KOLTOR-138232 format. One record per atom (N, C-alpha, C, O): residue in three letters; x, y, z. Coordinates in steps of 0.05 Angstrom, whole numbers, plus 5000, padded with zeros to 4 digits. Atoms other than C-alpha are relative to their C-alpha. Layout:
# KOLTOR-138232
ALAXYZ;...
# end
This chain:
# KOLTOR-138232
MET499449775012;MET519932955328;MET502449914979;MET502749974956;TRP498450125033;TRP525832555295;TRP499249844986;TRP500549754967;ARG501450175026;ARG521032135263;ARG499350184974;ARG499750094951;ARG501149805009;ARG518332745234;ARG502950144978;ARG502550244956;ALA497349805006;ALA525933085215;ALA501149744982;ALA502049804960;GLY499050215013;GLY528132345192;GLY498149874976;GLY499149714961;SER502250055020;SER521932225146;SER500750244975;SER501050214951;ALA499949785027;ALA522932915108;ALA503149994992;ALA503650124971;ALA497150015015;ALA530832795096;ALA500049664986;ALA501949584973;PHE500450215010;PHE528532115077;PHE499150094969;PHE500550064949;TYR501349895023;TYR524132415026;TYR500450164977;TYR499450164954;HIS498749785012;HIS528132965007;HIS502449824977;HIS502549864953;VAL498150125020;VAL534132464981;VAL498249824988;VAL498449834964;LEU500550225026;LEU529931904950;LEU498150214976;LEU497350104956;SER501449915019;SER526032474909;SER502750104983;SER502550144959;ARG498249885023;ARG532932734884;ARG501649734993;ARG502849774972;ILE498850185018;ILE536032014870;ILE497849704984;ILE498349524968;SER501550195011;SER530031584857;SER499150094968;SER498650334963;GLU500749895029;GLU528131544773;GLU497450055000;GLU496950134978;THR503249995001;THR520431604784;THR499450235028;THR499850145051;PRO501049834980;PRO518132194829;PRO498149905021;PRO496149775015;VAL501550184972;VAL515531984903;VAL498750215014;VAL500050415019;THR501049834991;THR510232314934;THR500950045025;THR501649835036;ARG499149894979;ARG512432734998;ARG497649885023;ARG495249885017;ASP502849974974;ASP507832575066;ASP498449744989;ASP496449715003;ALA502550125010;ALA503832055031;ALA500049745018;ALA502049685032;THR500150244982;THR501731435065;THR498749824977;THR497749884955;ASP500350285008;ASP500430715050;ASP496450024995;ASP495349894977;PHE503350024998;PHE492030895066;PHE499950144971;PHE500950364968;ARG501249895021;ARG489430984996;ARG496849874986;ARG495549714998;LEU503150075006;LEU482630854959;LEU501850054970;LEU502850274964;MET499150125025;MET485430534888;MET497749884986;MET496049734997;ASP501650085019;ASP481330414825;ASP501049674993;ASP503049575003;ARG499350385008;ARG481529604798;ARG502550014987;ARG504649904994;VAL497849995020;VAL485929754748;VAL502850075006;VAL504850014992;VAL497349914988;VAL491530074793;VAL500549785017;VAL502849715020;ILE499450224984;ILE490229464841;ILE501649754979;ILE503849654982;ASP498650255020;ASP491228934777;ASP502950064998;ASP504649884998;GLU497349965012;GLU497529284760;GLU501350025017;GLU503649945013;PHE498250084982;PHE499829364830;PHE500949695014;PHE502849655030;ASN499850284987;ASN499028594845;ASN501849924975;ASN502049684979;ARG498950105015;ARG503228464783;ARG502650025008;ARG504249904993;PHE497149994986;PHE509828624827;PHE500249775018;PHE498849695036;THR498750274990;THR513528034844;THR501450015028;THR501649815043;GLU498549904988;GLU517528434892;GLU499149955031;GLU496850015037;ARG500550104979;ARG517928174964;ARG500650215022;ARG499250225043;ARG500049704981;ARG520328835001;ARG498950184975;ARG499750194952;ARG501949845013;ARG515529304974;ARG499950295017;ARG499250295040;MET500849784988;MET515630044988;MET497650124986;MET497750304970;THR502949855013;THR507630174971;THR499750234984;THR498950274960;ARG500649755011;ARG507430804963;ARG502050084971;ARG501150164949;ALA497949955023;ALA514030884916;ALA498949884972;ALA499249964949;LEU501250155028;LEU510430354871;LEU498250104984;LEU498050144960;ILE503449955013;ILE503730564864;ILE500750314987;ILE499250404969;ASP498449745017;ASP507731244841;ASP501549934973;ASP501450044951;TRP499150125026;TRP511630854796;TRP498549844980;TRP499849774960;LEU501349985012;LEU506030654766;LEU499050164974;LEU498550104951;GLY500049865028;GLY504931244728;GLY496850125005;GLY496650344995;PHE502649955008;PHE496531304739;PHE499650255007;PHE501550365020;ARG500049824988;ARG493531914750;ARG498850015030;ARG497449835039;ARG501550094969;ARG491532074823;ARG499150345006;ARG499650554994;ALA501449784980;ALA487832574870;ALA500649975024;ALA500949745031;TYR499349994978;TYR489332704930;TYR497650145022;TYR496050325016;VAL502449834979;VAL484732864999;VAL501249955022;VAL501949735032;SER498349914975;SER488033165055;SER498549905019;SER496149875015;PHE501650104977;PHE486032875122;PHE502350025024;PHE504749995021;GLU498150004976;GLU488932955195;GLU499349755015;GLU497249695027;ALA500750194983;ALA490232335224;ALA499750055035;ALA501050215048;PRO500349944974;PRO488132305291;PRO502349905020;PRO503449695014;ALA497950124979;ALA493232205353;ALA499649705003;ALA497249655002;ARG499650244992;ARG494631455367;ARG498649925029;ARG500049955050;PRO500950024969;PRO489331245429;PRO501549925015;PRO501850045036;ASN499150124980;ASN493230785458;ASN502849784988;ASN502549664967;GLY497750135013;GLY500730405447;GLY501850204985;GLY501250434978;ARG498249725022;ARG506430755406;ARG500849764974;ARG500349514974;SER499550125031;SER508830545333;SER501949745016;SER502949745038;ARG498750234992;ARG512029865338;ARG502950014976;ARG504649834976;TYR497549955019;TYR517430105281;TYR501750155016;TYR501650395021;SER497749834990;SER523930185320;SER501750194984;SER501150234961;PHE498449745012;PHE529230735302;PHE501749784976;PHE501849894954;LEU498650205006;LEU533430085273;LEU497249924976;LEU497649994952;LYS501550065024;LYS526729835230;LYS499950154979;LYS499750074955;LEU500849795018;LEU525930535201;LEU502550094984;LEU502450244964;VAL497649965025;VAL533530535176;VAL499549784986;VAL500049794962;ARG500250345027;ARG532229805142;ARG497650114980;ARG497650054957;LEU501749985021;LEU526130105112;LEU500350224983;LEU498750224965;ALA499049745011;ALA529130805085;ALA502149854989;ALA502449964967;ALA497750075011;ALA535830345063;ALA497949834979;ALA498249824955;SER500850225031;SER530829845025;SER498450144974;SER498350084950;GLY501049765017;GLY526930464997;GLY501950074978;GLY501250074954;PHE497749835013;PHE533530764971;PHE500949804976;PHE501549874953;VAL498550285015;VAL535930014944;VAL498049924973;VAL498949834951;SER501750175016;SER529129834909;SER499150314980;SER498050254959;GLN501149855018;GLN527430554874;GLN502550154991;GLN502050314973;SER497649955016;SER534330764855;SER502649854994;SER503349685011;LEU497050085002;LEU541330564828;LEU501950175008;LEU504350125003;PHE497349774994;PHE545331184854;PHE501649835021;PHE504049825022;PRO497650114979;PRO547030714919;PRO501849914977;PRO504050024972;LEU497850115012;LEU549930284871;LEU502450164984;LEU504650054982;LYS498549865020;LYS553430754829;LYS501950225011;LYS503250364996;ILE498849884977;ILE556531124891;ILE503549984996;ILE505450144994;ALA496750034999;ALA563130744888;ALA500949984980;ALA503349944979;GLY498049915029;GLY564330824809;GLY500150295008;GLY502350385014;TYR499849684997;TYR562831574820;TYR502950025019;TYR504850135009;LEU497549944989;LEU568431574875;LEU501649874990;LEU503450044988;GLY498050145014;GLY572931094840;GLY500850234979;GLY502850354983;VAL500049735022;VAL572731634780;VAL501450225011;VAL503550305000;LEU499049774987;LEU574332204824;LEU502549985018;LEU504150165023;ILE497150094983;ILE579631894867;ILE501949914975;ILE504349914981;THR498150095014;THR582931634802;THR501150204984;THR503050164968;LEU499549725018;LEU582932344771;LEU501350115010;LEU503350174998;PHE498649854979;PHE585432684828;PHE502049925004;PHE503950074998;SER497350155000;SER590832184843;SER501749994982;SER504250014985;GLY498949995031;GLY592332164768;GLY502150245001;GLY504650264998;ALA499249795005;ALA593032814770;ALA502750115010;ALA504850154998;PHE498150014981;PHE597032954830;PHE502649784993;PHE504749904996;GLY498850135005;GLY601132364812;GLY502450074977;GLY504850024976;LEU497949925027;LEU603332664743;LEU501250275012;LEU503550335007;PHE498149784995;PHE604833314777;PHE502149955016;PHE504150105015;ILE496850064987;ILE609932984825;ILE501749934984;ILE503950034985;LEU498150065018;LEU612632634770;LEU501750244982;LEU504250264980;VAL498149755005;VAL614633264735;VAL500850245009;VAL502150404996;GLU498149874986;GLU616333664786;GLU502149965017;GLU503750135025;LYS499050104988;LYS619533274819;LYS502849844982;LYS505249894986;TYR497750155016;TYR623632814767;TYR500250184970;TYR502450214960;GLY499049865024;GLY622633234701;GLY500150265003;GLY500350384981;LEU498749794999;LEU624133884730;LEU501850025029;LEU502550235041;HIS497350034969;HIS628933704793;HIS498950225018;HIS500050435025;ASP500849894974;ASP624833974843;ASP499850325003;ASP500550425024;PRO499649734999;PRO623834744823;PRO498050135025;PRO499350315036;LEU501349984979;LEU618834864877;LEU500549925033;LEU499249985053;ALA499550074971;ALA622534534934;ALA497749905014;ALA497349975037;LEU501850174981;LEU616934124958;LEU501049765009;LEU499749645026;ASN498550244988;ASN621733534971;ASN497449825002;ASN497049795026;PHE501350245000;PHE615832964958;PHE502449785009;PHE504449714995;SER499050294991;SER618332375005;SER499149734982;SER497549744963;GLY500650255015;GLY617831674980;GLY497649905010;GLY496249764996;THR502650094985;THR612231565031;THR498650114985;THR497749974967;ALA502249875019;ALA607732114997;ALA499349914972;ALA497049904964;ILE500250145030;ILE608931814924;ILE498749765007;ILE496749694994;LEU500850224997;LEU607731204952;LEU496349925013;LEU494849725012;ALA502849884993;ALA601031484982;ALA498050034976;ALA495849914976;VAL501449965013;VAL598431714925;VAL500649784975;VAL499649834953;ILE500150205021;ILE600031124881;ILE497949825017;ILE496249705003;ASN502650154982;ASN595130764935;ASN498250074998;ASN496349914996;LEU502549845008;LEU590531264926;LEU499249944968;LEU496949904961;PHE501250045031;PHE590431164850;PHE499149715003;PHE496849654997;LEU501550294998;LEU589830374863;LEU497550035009;LEU495649994994;ILE502849934994;ILE584230544901;ILE497950074990;ILE495749974996;GLY501649835024;GLY580930934851;GLY499649844986;GLY497249784988;ILE500350165010;ILE581730424802;ILE498149705012;ILE496349594999;VAL501950194988;VAL578829884849;VAL497350155009;VAL495649995017;LEU502449885001;LEU573230334857;LEU498049954982;LEU495749854982;CYS502150025028;CYS571330394788;CYS499449784992;CYS497249734982;CYS500550305007;CYS572329654778;CYS497049895017;CYS495449755005;LEU501950044977;LEU567029574841;LEU497250144984;LEU495050034985;GLY502449845010;GLY562330104802;GLY499949844975;GLY497549794970;LEU501350135024;LEU562229734739;LEU498749715010;LEU496949614997;ILE501750294992;ILE560129054775;ILE497950095015;ILE496549915026;ALA502149904988;ALA555229524805;ALA498250024979;ALA495850014981;LEU502349995025;LEU552329574742;LEU498849754991;LEU496549724983;TYR500950295007;TYR552128844730;TYR497449965024;TYR495149905019;VAL501650044984;VAL549028814796;VAL496950114999;VAL495149995009;ALA502249765002;ALA543529434778;ALA498349754978;ALA496049674980;ASN502150135023;ASN541628974715;ASN498749695015;ASN496749585007;ILE501050274996;ILE540728304752;ILE497750095025;ILE495649985024;HIS502549824989;HIS536328744805;HIS498050034990;HIS496049935001;ALA502149995021;ALA532128944750;ALA499149704992;ALA496849634998;GLU501350305013;GLU531028254722;GLU498249875025;GLU495849815025;VAL501550164975;VAL529827934793;VAL497650185012;VAL495750055020;ALA503049774987;ALA524328584819;ALA498149874973;ALA495849834979;ASN501550145024;ASN521528264749;ASN497350265001;ASN494950214997;ARG502649835008;ARG517228934748;ARG499150014966;ARG500649974947;PRO501049945022;PRO512429064689;PRO501650194983;PRO502750364997;LEU499049825027;LEU515429444625;LEU497950165005;LEU498850345020;TYR502049804997;TYR509329834629;TYR497849995015;TYR497949835034;ALA502150074978;ALA502629904663;ALA497950114982;ALA498350354976;VAL501849995021;VAL496529894612;VAL497650195010;VAL496050075025;ARG502049934983;ARG491330464633;ARG497549964987;ARG495449975001;VAL502550025010;VAL486130334583;VAL501049774974;VAL503149754963;ARG499450185024;ARG485829814530;ARG496949944983;ARG495049824992;ARG502449985022;ARG480729884467;ARG500249784980;ARG502049734964;GLY500250155025;GLY477729374429;GLY501549765010;GLY501949584994;VAL498550274993;VAL481328854465;VAL498849845028;VAL499549925051;ASP500350054975;ASP477728414516;ASP501549735015;ASP501149645037;ALA498650254986;ALA481827844531;ALA501250135024;ALA501650375020;PRO498650014980;PRO485027884594;PRO502949975000;PRO503449744995;GLY497050055003;GLY493227974596;GLY500650004973;GLY502349834967;VAL499249915023;VAL493728234524;VAL501250345005;VAL502150464986;
# end
């Protein structure tokens, strides 16, 4: 039961953050045309999420529904930890969003703490505390720390963009998949 709930949550999140739509509840059990297999074999990635990469190729597909029979003996060898690793690998390989989280969080924290710090400066030192909020030195220091943490997270987000570019180059995915070649017989053209 927890596997089904985890799978549903995984596909829901992945479909929200992935650059290409991923078919929910698909298996790796497939019947594929030779052209799809040839394009898939061009991938050099070692940690592959096959079902997502096939969707990424963008070829037309048809579905055949089937009921998988119960496992006749034994249990799945994928432990909870292996499933978590597979999900993390899927998120990282199919989306840049996990890399961008630090940057987004940094911008939010910087804006919030900057606005709050400006409010404290104006209220306490510019207007001489008309609201009688009496911000202590510790509170002001906390806002300054929060602002600096936001700046650091923004910098991490910027570094993450570089890491994303490096990841794209290392993954070495083809720029496009050729569905049909017309008038060209030479392979690899």
